[in-house]
C-alpha positions in Angstrom: 27.6 -27.0 -28.8 29.0 -24.4 -29.4 29.5 -22.9 -33.1 31.0 -20.3 -35.5 31.6 -20.7 -38.8 32.3 -18.1 -41.3 31.1 -17.6 -44.9 31.8 -14.7 -48.2 35.5 -14.5 -47.5 38.0 -15.3 -51.4 39.3 -12.9 -54.0 39.3 -10.0 -55.1 41.6 -7.1 -56.8 43.4 -4.0 -55.1 39.6 -1.6 -54.5 37.2 -4.4 -54.3 35.1 -5.2 -51.1 34.3 -8.7 -49.3 31.0 -8.8 -47.1 32.4 -11.4 -44.0 29.0 -12.8 -42.7 29.9 -15.2 -38.9 26.7 -17.6 -37.8 26.8 -18.1 -34.1 24.9 -21.0 -32.6 24.9 -22.4 -28.9 24.9 -19.9 -27.5 23.1 -16.8 -26.1 24.4 -14.6 -28.0 22.8 -11.7 -27.9 24.7 -11.1 -24.9 28.1 -12.3 -26.0 30.7 -9.4 -27.2 31.8 -10.1 -31.0 35.3 -9.8 -32.9 36.6 -10.7 -36.0 40.4 -11.2 -36.4 42.5 -11.8 -38.9 45.8 -13.6 -39.6 48.5 -12.9 -42.9 50.8 -15.7 -43.5 54.4 -16.2 -41.0 52.6 -12.7 -39.4 50.1 -12.7 -35.8 46.2 -13.3 -35.5 44.9 -9.7 -34.7 42.2 -7.9 -33.9 40.7 -6.1 -37.1 37.3 -5.3 -35.3 34.9 -5.6 -31.8 31.6 -4.9 -31.6 29.6 -5.1 -28.0 26.1 -6.9 -27.5 25.4 -3.4 -27.2 25.8 -2.5 -30.4 29.9 0.0 -29.6 32.2 -0.7 -32.4 36.3 -0.4 -32.3 38.1 -1.2 -34.6 42.6 -1.1 -36.2 43.5 1.3 -37.2 44.9 -0.1 -40.2 40.6 -0.6 -41.5 39.0 2.6 -40.1 37.1 3.9 -42.5 37.0 0.9 -44.5 35.6 -1.6 -42.9 32.3 -2.2 -40.7 31.5 -4.0 -38.5 27.3 -4.7 -37.7 25.7 -7.4 -35.9 22.0 -9.0 -36.5 20.5 -10.5 -32.8 17.5 -11.6 -35.3 20.1 -13.8 -37.6 23.1 -14.7 -34.4 24.8 -13.2 -37.0 27.5 -10.9 -37.4 29.2 -9.7 -40.4 32.2 -7.2 -41.6 31.7 -5.2 -44.1 35.0 -4.6 -46.3 35.6 -2.6 -48.2 38.7 0.1 -50.3 40.5 -3.9 -49.6 43.9 -3.1 -49.7 47.3 -6.3 -50.6 47.5 -6.4 -47.3 44.4 -6.8 -46.2 44.8 -10.4 -47.6 44.9 -13.2 -44.9 42.4 -15.9 -42.9 39.2 -13.9 -41.1 38.7 -15.7 -38.2 35.1 -15.1 -36.1 35.1 -14.5 -32.4 32.7 -14.9 -29.3 33.3 -14.4 -25.8 31.9 -13.2 -22.8 33.6 -13.1 -19.1 35.6 -16.5 -19.4 34.2 -18.1 -22.2 36.2 -17.6 -25.8 34.6 -19.3 -29.1 36.8 -19.2 -32.7 34.8 -19.7 -36.0 37.2 -22.3 -37.9 38.3 -18.8 -40.0 37.6 -17.5 -44.2 40.0 -17.1 -46.4 40.6 -13.9 -48.1 43.0 -12.6 -50.9 43.5 -9.4 -52.5 45.0 -8.8 -55.4 45.5 -8.2 -58.4 
């Protein structure tokens, strides 16, 4: 059974930091590309950051220079370090694992940035 379990969300003031984690099980983690998405209230889910199986990364323009995605294949875990958080970063953050026709989602973790 495939499971992606996100953790690390919470409430933080603008300018603060959070580190999200996504622990995967039931897949050969090393070969999967891993993404972080987010969905703000009333908005579509959007891609925030991607890391390939080889470690290449890509970011949405809105988070470049503030967010960093990383993976630890030994721990089957992908991380999202979020710095200089802004109110517009508020939303539910989802982890996604994909390769070819296989695509799996986590249940999401809430991030709220507010003063």
